[in-house]
PQR file of N, CA, C, O and H, with PARSE charges and radii, in Angstrom:
ATOM      1  N   MET A   1     -20.414  18.967 -45.642 -0.4000 1.5000
ATOM      2  CA  MET A   1     -20.520  20.075 -44.461 -0.0000 2.0000
ATOM      3  C   MET A   1     -19.726  19.483 -43.380  0.5500 1.7000
ATOM      4  O   MET A   1     -19.554  18.271 -43.248 -0.5500 1.4000
ATOM      5  N   GLY A   2     -19.287  20.324 -42.670 -0.4000 1.5000
ATOM      6  CA  GLY A   2     -18.448  20.005 -41.503 -0.0000 2.0000
ATOM      7  C   GLY A   2     -19.155  19.579 -40.224  0.5500 1.7000
ATOM      8  O   GLY A   2     -20.337  19.878 -40.056 -0.5500 1.4000
ATOM      9  H   GLY A   2     -19.426  21.309 -42.778  0.4000 1.0000
ATOM     10  N   GLU A   3     -18.586  19.007 -39.470 -0.4000 1.5000
ATOM     11  CA  GLU A   3     -19.154  18.605 -38.144 -0.0000 2.0000
ATOM     12  C   GLU A   3     -19.340  19.766 -37.175  0.5500 1.7000
ATOM     13  O   GLU A   3     -18.520  20.680 -37.093 -0.5500 1.4000
ATOM     14  H   GLU A   3     -17.626  18.764 -39.606  0.4000 1.0000
ATOM     15  N   ILE A   4     -20.354  19.699 -36.507 -0.4000 1.5000
ATOM     16  CA  ILE A   4     -20.509  20.809 -35.298 -0.0000 2.0000
ATOM     17  C   ILE A   4     -19.880  20.413 -34.091  0.5500 1.7000
ATOM     18  O   ILE A   4     -20.281  19.392 -33.533 -0.5500 1.4000
ATOM     19  H   ILE A   4     -21.020  18.956 -36.574  0.4000 1.0000
ATOM     20  N   VAL A   5     -18.891  21.121 -33.576 -0.4000 1.5000
ATOM     21  CA  VAL A   5     -18.110  20.668 -32.438 -0.0000 2.0000
ATOM     22  C   VAL A   5     -18.739  21.507 -31.228  0.5500 1.7000
ATOM     23  O   VAL A   5     -18.799  22.735 -31.294 -0.5500 1.4000
ATOM     24  H   VAL A   5     -18.566  21.951 -34.028  0.4000 1.0000
ATOM     25  N   ARG A   6     -19.159  20.859 -30.226 -0.4000 1.5000
ATOM     26  CA  ARG A   6     -19.727  21.460 -29.061 -0.0000 2.0000
ATOM     27  C   ARG A   6     -18.593  21.702 -27.990  0.5500 1.7000
ATOM     28  O   ARG A   6     -17.963  20.705 -27.636 -0.5500 1.4000
ATOM     29  H   ARG A   6     -19.110  19.861 -30.172  0.4000 1.0000
ATOM     30  N   PHE A   7     -18.295  22.830 -27.481 -0.4000 1.5000
ATOM     31  CA  PHE A   7     -17.292  23.057 -26.396 -0.0000 2.0000
ATOM     32  C   PHE A   7     -17.938  22.964 -25.049  0.5500 1.7000
ATOM     33  O   PHE A   7     -18.960  23.609 -24.814 -0.5500 1.4000
ATOM     34  H   PHE A   7     -18.806  23.639 -27.768  0.4000 1.0000
ATOM     35  N   LYS A   8     -17.346  22.138 -24.102 -0.4000 1.5000
ATOM     36  CA  LYS A   8     -18.012  22.311 -22.811 -0.0000 2.0000
ATOM     37  C   LYS A   8     -17.378  23.291 -22.045  0.5500 1.7000
ATOM     38  O   LYS A   8     -16.156  23.437 -22.066 -0.5500 1.4000
ATOM     39  H   LYS A   8     -16.516  21.615 -24.294  0.4000 1.0000
ATOM     40  N   LYS A   9     -18.260  24.085 -21.257 -0.4000 1.5000
ATOM     41  CA  LYS A   9     -17.825  25.080 -20.332 -0.0000 2.0000
ATOM     42  C   LYS A   9     -17.696  24.493 -19.092  0.5500 1.7000
ATOM     43  O   LYS A   9     -18.538  23.725 -18.627 -0.5500 1.4000
ATOM     44  H   LYS A   9     -19.253  23.966 -21.240  0.4000 1.0000
ATOM     45  N   LYS A  10     -16.499  24.876 -18.439 -0.4000 1.5000
ATOM     46  CA  LYS A  10     -16.139  24.393 -17.109 -0.0000 2.0000
ATOM     47  C   LYS A  10     -17.022  25.142 -16.183  0.5500 1.7000
ATOM     48  O   LYS A  10     -17.384  26.302 -16.380 -0.5500 1.4000
ATOM     49  H   LYS A  10     -15.815  25.500 -18.817  0.4000 1.0000
ATOM     50  N   LYS A  11     -17.405  24.283 -14.978 -0.4000 1.5000
ATOM     51  CA  LYS A  11     -18.204  24.773 -13.968 -0.0000 2.0000
ATOM     52  C   LYS A  11     -17.280  25.836 -13.258  0.5500 1.7000
ATOM     53  O   LYS A  11     -16.062  25.821 -13.441 -0.5500 1.4000
ATOM     54  H   LYS A  11     -17.110  23.341 -14.818  0.4000 1.0000
ATOM     55  N   LEU A  12     -17.864  26.712 -12.482 -0.4000 1.5000
ATOM     56  CA  LEU A  12     -17.267  27.867 -11.882 -0.0000 2.0000
ATOM     57  C   LEU A  12     -16.230  27.101 -10.771  0.5500 1.7000
ATOM     58  O   LEU A  12     -15.092  27.527 -10.578 -0.5500 1.4000
ATOM     59  H   LEU A  12     -18.853  26.725 -12.333  0.4000 1.0000
ATOM     60  N   SER A  13     -16.696  26.094 -10.177 -0.4000 1.5000
ATOM     61  CA  SER A  13     -16.024  25.634  -9.148 -0.0000 2.0000
ATOM     62  C   SER A  13     -14.764  24.908  -9.863  0.5500 1.7000
ATOM     63  O   SER A  13     -13.681  24.995  -9.284 -0.5500 1.4000
ATOM     64  H   SER A  13     -17.621  25.748 -10.335  0.4000 1.0000
ATOM     65  N   GLU A  14     -14.828  24.298 -10.916 -0.4000 1.5000
ATOM     66  CA  GLU A  14     -13.699  23.669 -11.695 -0.0000 2.0000
ATOM     67  C   GLU A  14     -12.615  24.712 -12.159  0.5500 1.7000
ATOM     68  O   GLU A  14     -11.406  24.484 -12.131 -0.5500 1.4000
ATOM     69  H   GLU A  14     -15.707  24.227 -11.386  0.4000 1.0000
ATOM     70  N   ARG A  15     -13.186  25.869 -12.584 -0.4000 1.5000
ATOM     71  CA  ARG A  15     -12.189  27.017 -13.070 -0.0000 2.0000
ATOM     72  C   ARG A  15     -11.320  27.485 -11.981  0.5500 1.7000
ATOM     73  O   ARG A  15     -10.130  27.765 -12.124 -0.5500 1.4000
ATOM     74  H   ARG A  15     -14.169  26.055 -12.607  0.4000 1.0000
ATOM     75  N   HIS A  16     -11.972  27.552 -10.905 -0.4000 1.5000
ATOM     76  CA  HIS A  16     -11.086  28.227  -9.640 -0.0000 2.0000
ATOM     77  C   HIS A  16     -10.765  27.290  -8.593  0.5500 1.7000
ATOM     78  O   HIS A  16     -10.652  27.631  -7.416 -0.5500 1.4000
ATOM     79  H   HIS A  16     -12.939  27.324 -10.788  0.4000 1.0000
ATOM     80  N   LYS A  17     -10.603  25.993  -9.054 -0.4000 1.5000
ATOM     81  CA  LYS A  17     -10.225  24.921  -8.109 -0.0000 2.0000
ATOM     82  C   LYS A  17      -8.712  25.083  -7.665  0.5500 1.7000
ATOM     83  O   LYS A  17      -7.778  25.107  -8.466 -0.5500 1.4000
ATOM     84  H   LYS A  17     -10.695  25.715 -10.011  0.4000 1.0000
ATOM     85  N   GLY A  18      -8.594  25.182  -6.398 -0.4000 1.5000
ATOM     86  CA  GLY A  18      -7.119  25.289  -5.879 -0.0000 2.0000
ATOM     87  C   GLY A  18      -6.655  26.660  -5.769  0.5500 1.7000
ATOM     88  O   GLY A  18      -5.532  26.890  -5.319 -0.5500 1.4000
ATOM     89  H   GLY A  18      -9.353  25.162  -5.747  0.4000 1.0000
ATOM     90  N   LYS A  19      -7.452  27.610  -6.154 -0.4000 1.5000
ATOM     91  CA  LYS A  19      -6.800  28.993  -6.218 -0.0000 2.0000
ATOM     92  C   LYS A  19      -7.205  29.968  -5.054  0.5500 1.7000
ATOM     93  O   LYS A  19      -6.771  31.118  -4.986 -0.5500 1.4000
ATOM     94  H   LYS A  19      -8.364  27.423  -6.519  0.4000 1.0000
ATOM     95  N   GLY A  20      -8.097  29.402  -4.120 -0.4000 1.5000
ATOM     96  CA  GLY A  20      -8.626  30.078  -3.031 -0.0000 2.0000
ATOM     97  C   GLY A  20      -7.531  30.318  -2.033  0.5500 1.7000
ATOM     98  O   GLY A  20      -7.334  31.438  -1.561 -0.5500 1.4000
ATOM     99  H   GLY A  20      -8.450  28.468  -4.175  0.4000 1.0000
ATOM    100  N   LEU A  21      -6.729  29.132  -1.672 -0.4000 1.5000
ATOM    101  CA  LEU A  21      -5.775  29.275  -0.722 -0.0000 2.0000
ATOM    102  C   LEU A  21      -4.684  30.336  -1.352  0.5500 1.7000
ATOM    103  O   LEU A  21      -4.172  31.145  -0.579 -0.5500 1.4000
ATOM    104  H   LEU A  21      -6.888  28.222  -2.055  0.4000 1.0000
ATOM    105  N   CYS A  22      -4.347  30.343  -2.650 -0.4000 1.5000
ATOM    106  CA  CYS A  22      -3.281  31.172  -3.067 -0.0000 2.0000
ATOM    107  C   CYS A  22      -3.683  32.633  -3.059  0.5500 1.7000
ATOM    108  O   CYS A  22      -2.834  33.517  -2.946 -0.5500 1.4000
ATOM    109  H   CYS A  22      -4.764  29.686  -3.278  0.4000 1.0000
ATOM    110  N   ARG A  23      -5.049  32.902  -3.186 -0.4000 1.5000
ATOM    111  CA  ARG A  23      -5.590  34.381  -3.065 -0.0000 2.0000
ATOM    112  C   ARG A  23      -5.228  34.645  -1.575  0.5500 1.7000
ATOM    113  O   ARG A  23      -4.760  35.748  -1.291 -0.5500 1.4000
ATOM    114  H   ARG A  23      -5.739  32.184  -3.278  0.4000 1.0000
ATOM    115  N   SER A  24      -5.395  33.789  -0.686 -0.4000 1.5000
ATOM    116  CA  SER A  24      -5.187  34.296   0.741 -0.0000 2.0000
ATOM    117  C   SER A  24      -3.779  34.238   1.132  0.5500 1.7000
ATOM    118  O   SER A  24      -3.545  34.548   2.300 -0.5500 1.4000
ATOM    119  H   SER A  24      -5.775  32.893  -0.917  0.4000 1.0000
ATOM    120  N   GLY A  25      -2.799  33.904   0.389 -0.4000 1.5000
ATOM    121  CA  GLY A  25      -1.368  33.970   0.598 -0.0000 2.0000
ATOM    122  C   GLY A  25      -0.757  32.490   0.895  0.5500 1.7000
ATOM    123  O   GLY A  25       0.443  32.364   1.138 -0.5500 1.4000
ATOM    124  H   GLY A  25      -2.989  33.652  -0.560  0.4000 1.0000
ATOM    125  N   PHE A  26      -1.542  31.503   0.866 -0.4000 1.5000
ATOM    126  CA  PHE A  26      -1.061  30.221   1.176 -0.0000 2.0000
ATOM    127  C   PHE A  26      -0.678  29.422  -0.027  0.5500 1.7000
ATOM    128  O   PHE A  26      -1.328  28.446  -0.403 -0.5500 1.4000
ATOM    129  H   PHE A  26      -2.517  31.605   0.668  0.4000 1.0000
ATOM    130  N   HIS A  27       0.489  29.904  -0.670 -0.4000 1.5000
ATOM    131  CA  HIS A  27       1.042  29.190  -1.872 -0.0000 2.0000
ATOM    132  C   HIS A  27       1.652  27.754  -1.500  0.5500 1.7000
ATOM    133  O   HIS A  27       1.889  27.461  -0.328 -0.5500 1.4000
ATOM    134  H   HIS A  27       1.017  30.697  -0.366  0.4000 1.0000
ATOM    135  N   LYS A  28       1.880  26.927  -2.506 -0.4000 1.5000
ATOM    136  CA  LYS A  28       2.384  25.859  -2.303 -0.0000 2.0000
ATOM    137  C   LYS A  28       3.733  25.808  -3.148  0.5500 1.7000
ATOM    138  O   LYS A  28       3.751  25.303  -4.271 -0.5500 1.4000
ATOM    139  H   LYS A  28       1.688  27.166  -3.458  0.4000 1.0000
ATOM    140  N   TRP A  29       4.879  26.366  -2.537 -0.4000 1.5000
ATOM    141  CA  TRP A  29       6.143  26.668  -3.463 -0.0000 2.0000
ATOM    142  C   TRP A  29       6.867  25.386  -3.540  0.5500 1.7000
ATOM    143  O   TRP A  29       6.922  24.633  -2.567 -0.5500 1.4000
ATOM    144  H   TRP A  29       4.864  26.775  -1.625  0.4000 1.0000
ATOM    145  N   GLU A  30       7.444  25.108  -4.713 -0.4000 1.5000
ATOM    146  CA  GLU A  30       8.463  24.144  -4.963 -0.0000 2.0000
ATOM    147  C   GLU A  30       9.522  24.671  -5.798  0.5500 1.7000
ATOM    148  O   GLU A  30       9.192  25.422  -6.715 -0.5500 1.4000
ATOM    149  H   GLU A  30       7.399  25.719  -5.503  0.4000 1.0000
ATOM    150  N   PRO A  31      10.763  24.389  -5.618 -0.5600 1.5000
ATOM    151  CA  PRO A  31      11.970  24.884  -6.244  0.2800 2.0000
ATOM    152  C   PRO A  31      11.898  24.395  -7.800  0.5500 1.7000
ATOM    153  O   PRO A  31      11.508  23.279  -8.143 -0.5500 1.4000
ATOM    154  N   VAL A  32      12.332  25.399  -8.659 -0.4000 1.5000
ATOM    155  CA  VAL A  32      12.224  25.011 -10.171 -0.0000 2.0000
ATOM    156  C   VAL A  32      13.697  25.031 -10.577  0.5500 1.7000
ATOM    157  O   VAL A  32      14.160  23.998 -11.061 -0.5500 1.4000
ATOM    158  H   VAL A  32      12.648  26.306  -8.380  0.4000 1.0000
ATOM    159  N   ALA A  33      14.461  26.080 -10.431 -0.4000 1.5000
ATOM    160  CA  ALA A  33      15.861  26.166 -11.005 -0.0000 2.0000
ATOM    161  C   ALA A  33      16.794  26.900  -9.924  0.5500 1.7000
ATOM    162  O   ALA A  33      16.399  27.554  -8.959 -0.5500 1.4000
ATOM    163  H   ALA A  33      14.085  26.919 -10.038  0.4000 1.0000
ATOM    164  N   THR A  34      17.991  26.669 -10.265 -0.4000 1.5000
ATOM    165  CA  THR A  34      18.917  27.657  -9.436 -0.0000 2.0000
ATOM    166  C   THR A  34      19.954  28.205 -10.448  0.5500 1.7000
ATOM    167  O   THR A  34      21.011  27.605 -10.639 -0.5500 1.4000
ATOM    168  H   THR A  34      18.312  26.137 -11.049  0.4000 1.0000
ATOM    169  N   PRO A  35      19.628  29.393 -11.115 -0.5600 1.5000
ATOM    170  CA  PRO A  35      20.524  29.880 -11.995  0.2800 2.0000
ATOM    171  C   PRO A  35      21.489  30.838 -11.250  0.5500 1.7000
ATOM    172  O   PRO A  35      21.222  31.180 -10.098 -0.5500 1.4000
ATOM    173  N   PHE A  36      22.550  31.257 -11.849 -0.4000 1.5000
ATOM    174  CA  PHE A  36      23.470  32.139 -11.312 -0.0000 2.0000
ATOM    175  C   PHE A  36      23.086  33.538 -11.985  0.5500 1.7000
ATOM    176  O   PHE A  36      22.901  33.724 -13.188 -0.5500 1.4000
ATOM    177  H   PHE A  36      22.767  30.979 -12.785  0.4000 1.0000
ATOM    178  N   ASP A  37      23.006  34.475 -10.968 -0.4000 1.5000
ATOM    179  CA  ASP A  37      22.895  35.900 -11.288 -0.0000 2.0000
ATOM    180  C   ASP A  37      24.016  36.591 -11.486  0.5500 1.7000
ATOM    181  O   ASP A  37      24.762  36.717 -10.516 -0.5500 1.4000
ATOM    182  H   ASP A  37      23.156  34.325  -9.991  0.4000 1.0000
ATOM    183  N   THR A  38      24.351  37.121 -12.611 -0.4000 1.5000
ATOM    184  CA  THR A  38      25.555  37.801 -12.801 -0.0000 2.0000
ATOM    185  C   THR A  38      25.754  39.091 -12.345  0.5500 1.7000
ATOM    186  O   THR A  38      26.836  39.574 -12.013 -0.5500 1.4000
ATOM    187  H   THR A  38      23.745  37.018 -13.399  0.4000 1.0000
ATOM    188  N   LYS A  39      24.491  39.724 -12.337 -0.4000 1.5000
ATOM    189  CA  LYS A  39      24.502  41.204 -11.599 -0.0000 2.0000
ATOM    190  C   LYS A  39      24.569  41.062 -10.153  0.5500 1.7000
ATOM    191  O   LYS A  39      25.196  41.949  -9.573 -0.5500 1.4000
ATOM    192  H   LYS A  39      23.612  39.332 -12.607  0.4000 1.0000
ATOM    193  N   GLN A  40      24.056  40.136  -9.447 -0.4000 1.5000
ATOM    194  CA  GLN A  40      24.246  40.122  -7.995 -0.0000 2.0000
ATOM    195  C   GLN A  40      25.397  39.227  -7.566  0.5500 1.7000
ATOM    196  O   GLN A  40      25.835  39.246  -6.416 -0.5500 1.4000
ATOM    197  H   GLN A  40      23.547  39.416  -9.918  0.4000 1.0000
ATOM    198  N   GLY A  41      25.905  38.389  -8.590 -0.4000 1.5000
ATOM    199  CA  GLY A  41      27.191  37.501  -8.237 -0.0000 2.0000
ATOM    200  C   GLY A  41      26.767  36.479  -7.276  0.5500 1.7000
ATOM    201  O   GLY A  41      27.619  36.049  -6.498 -0.5500 1.4000
ATOM    202  H   GLY A  41      25.548  38.373  -9.525  0.4000 1.0000
ATOM    203  N   ARG A  42      25.546  36.022  -7.220 -0.4000 1.5000
ATOM    204  CA  ARG A  42      25.214  34.726  -6.406 -0.0000 2.0000
ATOM    205  C   ARG A  42      24.211  33.902  -7.090  0.5500 1.7000
ATOM    206  O   ARG A  42      23.706  34.152  -8.184 -0.5500 1.4000
ATOM    207  H   ARG A  42      24.854  36.371  -7.852  0.4000 1.0000
ATOM    208  N   LEU A  43      23.972  32.881  -6.324 -0.4000 1.5000
ATOM    209  CA  LEU A  43      22.937  31.905  -6.810 -0.0000 2.0000
ATOM    210  C   LEU A  43      21.564  32.494  -6.524  0.5500 1.7000
ATOM    211  O   LEU A  43      21.382  33.180  -5.518 -0.5500 1.4000
ATOM    212  H   LEU A  43      24.383  32.677  -5.436  0.4000 1.0000
ATOM    213  N   VAL A  44      20.631  32.242  -7.365 -0.4000 1.5000
ATOM    214  CA  VAL A  44      19.251  32.530  -7.265 -0.0000 2.0000
ATOM    215  C   VAL A  44      18.400  31.332  -7.391  0.5500 1.7000
ATOM    216  O   VAL A  44      18.488  30.510  -8.303 -0.5500 1.4000
ATOM    217  H   VAL A  44      20.779  31.685  -8.182  0.4000 1.0000
ATOM    218  N   THR A  45      17.546  31.295  -6.380 -0.4000 1.5000
ATOM    219  CA  THR A  45      16.603  30.007  -6.372 -0.0000 2.0000
ATOM    220  C   THR A  45      15.309  30.473  -6.930  0.5500 1.7000
ATOM    221  O   THR A  45      14.841  31.487  -6.413 -0.5500 1.4000
ATOM    222  H   THR A  45      17.475  31.963  -5.639  0.4000 1.0000
ATOM    223  N   ARG A  46      14.657  29.917  -7.880 -0.4000 1.5000
ATOM    224  CA  ARG A  46      13.275  30.237  -8.324 -0.0000 2.0000
ATOM    225  C   ARG A  46      12.306  29.136  -7.712  0.5500 1.7000
ATOM    226  O   ARG A  46      12.559  27.932  -7.666 -0.5500 1.4000
ATOM    227  H   ARG A  46      15.037  29.093  -8.300  0.4000 1.0000
ATOM    228  N   TYR A  47      11.225  29.716  -7.279 -0.4000 1.5000
ATOM    229  CA  TYR A  47      10.140  28.801  -6.673 -0.0000 2.0000
ATOM    230  C   TYR A  47       8.889  29.173  -7.579  0.5500 1.7000
ATOM    231  O   TYR A  47       8.620  30.315  -7.952 -0.5500 1.4000
ATOM    232  H   TYR A  47      11.019  30.694  -7.316  0.4000 1.0000
ATOM    233  N   ARG A  48       8.127  27.957  -7.888 -0.4000 1.5000
ATOM    234  CA  ARG A  48       6.938  28.171  -8.660 -0.0000 2.0000
ATOM    235  C   ARG A  48       5.779  27.489  -7.743  0.5500 1.7000
ATOM    236  O   ARG A  48       5.950  26.375  -7.249 -0.5500 1.4000
ATOM    237  H   ARG A  48       8.345  27.030  -7.584  0.4000 1.0000
ATOM    238  N   CYS A  49       4.623  28.218  -7.559 -0.4000 1.5000
ATOM    239  CA  CYS A  49       3.405  27.569  -6.866 -0.0000 2.0000
ATOM    240  C   CYS A  49       2.864  26.516  -7.581  0.5500 1.7000
ATOM    241  O   CYS A  49       2.622  26.656  -8.780 -0.5500 1.4000
ATOM    242  H   CYS A  49       4.484  29.124  -7.960  0.4000 1.0000
ATOM    243  N   ARG A  50       2.636  25.445  -6.980 -0.4000 1.5000
ATOM    244  CA  ARG A  50       2.143  24.186  -7.645 -0.0000 2.0000
ATOM    245  C   ARG A  50       0.653  24.418  -7.982  0.5500 1.7000
ATOM    246  O   ARG A  50       0.191  23.726  -8.888 -0.5500 1.4000
ATOM    247  H   ARG A  50       2.832  25.331  -6.006  0.4000 1.0000
ATOM    248  N   ARG A  51      -0.063  25.206  -7.436 -0.4000 1.5000
ATOM    249  CA  ARG A  51      -1.500  25.481  -7.656 -0.0000 2.0000
ATOM    250  C   ARG A  51      -1.767  26.402  -8.657  0.5500 1.7000
ATOM    251  O   ARG A  51      -2.496  26.109  -9.604 -0.5500 1.4000
ATOM    252  H   ARG A  51       0.313  25.769  -6.699  0.4000 1.0000
ATOM    253  N   CYS A  52      -1.188  27.608  -8.521 -0.4000 1.5000
ATOM    254  CA  CYS A  52      -1.632  28.817  -9.340 -0.0000 2.0000
ATOM    255  C   CYS A  52      -0.470  29.128 -10.483  0.5500 1.7000
ATOM    256  O   CYS A  52      -0.752  29.749 -11.508 -0.5500 1.4000
ATOM    257  H   CYS A  52      -0.596  27.847  -7.751  0.4000 1.0000
ATOM    258  N   GLY A  53       0.780  28.667 -10.223 -0.4000 1.5000
ATOM    259  CA  GLY A  53       1.878  28.993 -11.203 -0.0000 2.0000
ATOM    260  C   GLY A  53       2.597  30.264 -10.937  0.5500 1.7000
ATOM    261  O   GLY A  53       3.420  30.753 -11.710 -0.5500 1.4000
ATOM    262  H   GLY A  53       1.010  28.163  -9.390  0.4000 1.0000
ATOM    263  N   ALA A  54       2.234  30.775  -9.787 -0.4000 1.5000
ATOM    264  CA  ALA A  54       3.019  32.070  -9.593 -0.0000 2.0000
ATOM    265  C   ALA A  54       4.629  31.947  -9.384  0.5500 1.7000
ATOM    266  O   ALA A  54       4.996  30.912  -8.827 -0.5500 1.4000
ATOM    267  H   ALA A  54       1.565  30.377  -9.159  0.4000 1.0000
ATOM    268  N   ILE A  55       5.597  32.847  -9.753 -0.4000 1.5000
ATOM    269  CA  ILE A  55       6.856  32.593  -9.654 -0.0000 2.0000
ATOM    270  C   ILE A  55       7.416  33.564  -8.425  0.5500 1.7000
ATOM    271  O   ILE A  55       6.958  34.687  -8.218 -0.5500 1.4000
ATOM    272  H   ILE A  55       5.299  33.687 -10.206  0.4000 1.0000
ATOM    273  N   ARG A  56       8.333  33.038  -7.750 -0.4000 1.5000
ATOM    274  CA  ARG A  56       8.981  33.705  -6.542 -0.0000 2.0000
ATOM    275  C   ARG A  56      10.564  33.492  -6.790  0.5500 1.7000
ATOM    276  O   ARG A  56      10.989  32.398  -7.160 -0.5500 1.4000
ATOM    277  H   ARG A  56       8.705  32.126  -7.919  0.4000 1.0000
ATOM    278  N   THR A  57      11.374  34.551  -6.576 -0.4000 1.5000
ATOM    279  CA  THR A  57      12.826  34.292  -6.664 -0.0000 2.0000
ATOM    280  C   THR A  57      13.405  34.630  -5.106  0.5500 1.7000
ATOM    281  O   THR A  57      13.014  35.572  -4.417 -0.5500 1.4000
ATOM    282  H   THR A  57      11.029  35.440  -6.275  0.4000 1.0000
ATOM    283  N   ASP A  58      14.290  33.771  -4.771 -0.4000 1.5000
ATOM    284  CA  ASP A  58      15.058  33.983  -3.576 -0.0000 2.0000
ATOM    285  C   ASP A  58      16.450  33.934  -3.787  0.5500 1.7000
ATOM    286  O   ASP A  58      16.916  32.942  -4.349 -0.5500 1.4000
ATOM    287  H   ASP A  58      14.608  33.006  -5.331  0.4000 1.0000
ATOM    288  N   ALA A  59      17.278  34.965  -3.380 -0.4000 1.5000
ATOM    289  CA  ALA A  59      18.787  34.955  -3.501 -0.0000 2.0000
ATOM    290  C   ALA A  59      19.433  34.287  -2.241  0.5500 1.7000
ATOM    291  O   ALA A  59      19.089  34.622  -1.107 -0.5500 1.4000
ATOM    292  H   ALA A  59      16.900  35.771  -2.924  0.4000 1.0000
ATOM    293  N   CYS A  60      20.233  33.479  -2.444 -0.4000 1.5000
ATOM    294  CA  CYS A  60      20.922  32.671  -1.382 -0.0000 2.0000
ATOM    295  C   CYS A  60      22.132  33.420  -0.858  0.5500 1.7000
ATOM    296  O   CYS A  60      22.834  32.921   0.022 -0.5500 1.4000
ATOM    297  H   CYS A  60      20.512  33.208  -3.365  0.4000 1.0000
TER
END
């Protein structure tokens, strides 16, 4: 017979840790890549939120 594996459920506070500020609009943006956009003809900087992982692009 196989072993029974018990999965731990995370507490509610652990599941939503660090996302309260992002929901209020206070993201912690850090640059990820600077690809060249061929349609716009200029560099585009991508930012990713360190807490929630949301992505934002900014054309230079």
